[in-house]
C-alpha positions in Angstrom: 87.5 94.6 68.4 88.2 98.3 69.0 91.7 99.3 70.0 90.2 101.6 72.7 87.0 101.8 74.7 85.1 104.8 76.0 82.7 104.4 78.9 81.2 107.3 80.9 79.3 107.4 84.2 77.3 110.4 85.4 76.1 110.8 88.9 72.3 110.3 89.3 72.0 111.4 92.9 72.5 109.5 96.1 74.7 106.5 95.5 73.4 106.0 91.9 75.1 106.6 88.6 74.2 106.0 84.9 77.0 104.5 82.8 76.9 104.8 79.0 78.9 103.3 76.1 78.1 103.2 72.4 74.6 104.5 73.0 73.8 101.9 75.7 72.8 102.9 79.2 73.2 101.0 82.4 72.0 102.1 85.9 74.3 101.5 88.8 73.3 101.8 92.5 74.0 100.5 95.9 71.5 98.4 98.0 69.4 100.1 100.7 71.6 98.8 103.5 74.5 100.7 102.0 72.6 103.9 101.5 71.3 103.4 97.9 68.0 102.8 96.3 68.8 99.5 94.6 68.1 100.8 91.2 70.8 98.7 89.6 73.7 96.4 90.2 76.6 97.6 92.4 79.8 98.5 90.6 81.5 95.3 92.0 78.6 93.2 90.7 79.1 94.9 87.3 82.7 93.9 87.4 81.8 90.3 88.1 79.0 90.4 85.5 81.7 91.6 83.0 83.9 88.7 83.8 81.0 86.2 83.7 79.6 87.4 80.4 83.0 87.8 78.7 84.1 84.3 79.8 80.7 82.9 78.7 81.2 84.3 75.2 84.7 83.0 75.1 83.6 79.5 76.0 80.7 79.7 73.5 83.1 80.9 70.8 85.6 78.1 71.4 82.8 75.5 71.4 81.3 76.8 68.2 84.7 76.6 66.5 84.7 72.9 67.4 81.1 72.3 66.5 80.3 71.5 70.1 76.8 72.4 71.3 76.6 73.6 74.9 73.0 73.6 76.0 72.4 75.7 79.1 75.8 77.2 79.1 76.2 79.6 82.0 79.1 81.1 83.9 78.9 82.1 87.5 81.4 84.4 89.3 81.7 84.4 93.1 84.0 86.9 94.7 85.3 86.8 98.3 86.1 90.0 100.2 89.5 90.4 101.8 88.6 90.9 105.5 87.2 94.4 105.9 89.2 95.8 103.0 87.5 97.5 100.1 88.4 94.9 97.6 87.8 91.2 96.7 90.9 89.0 96.8 89.6 85.7 95.5 87.4 85.2 92.4 85.9 81.8 91.4 84.6 81.3 87.9 82.3 78.3 87.3 81.3 77.2 83.9 78.3 74.8 83.6 76.7 73.3 80.5 75.1 70.1 79.3 76.3 67.8 76.6 80.1 68.6 76.4 82.3 65.6 76.6 85.3 67.7 77.8 84.0 71.0 79.2 87.3 71.4 81.1 89.3 71.4 77.8 86.9 74.1 76.4 87.3 76.2 79.5 91.1 76.0 79.2 91.0 77.0 75.6 88.7 79.9 76.4 90.9 81.3 79.2 93.3 83.3 76.9 90.4 84.7 74.9 88.5 86.4 77.7 89.4 90.2 77.6 88.1 90.8 81.1 90.0 88.1 82.8 93.1 89.0 80.8 92.8 92.6 82.0 92.3 91.5 85.6 95.2 89.1 85.6 97.7 91.5 84.2 99.5 94.4 85.8 97.1 97.1 84.4 98.1 100.8 84.4 95.4 103.0 85.8 95.8 106.8 85.6 93.5 109.2 87.4 93.1 112.8 86.1 90.7 115.6 86.9 89.0 118.2 84.9 87.1 121.3 86.1 83.8 121.9 84.3 82.3 125.3 83.7 79.0 125.8 85.6 77.0 125.7 82.4 78.7 122.4 81.4 78.0 120.8 84.8 74.3 121.7 84.5 74.0 120.2 81.0 75.6 116.9 82.2 
């Protein structure tokens, strides 16, 4: 695992952006009722998708280490908004699979292995900086 990550998003007009990392590209947009074109998931859905996919991989890894097969393994994340605030205050992570005698124990063993939930659960330091681009650099973006 890399000691640092680099992800970039560039505005694609309206309420749309394109995020890139390691040569992969992902389109992000808002739904029409929020003024977007619905060309991709909303940023908050991407955050939930990050949590769901990371935890899914953590559970799969823990199960594989114990030679446990988890047919149909899926992780669902539901987030509840805090009143009219621009944030979600409660997140529910559900793990479902067939065939595991003790899925709960696998989930508990996977919890400390999920990078995304670890990042969300800790007191993360976020720093915001700004950088002026020269007109030619802005047009090349």
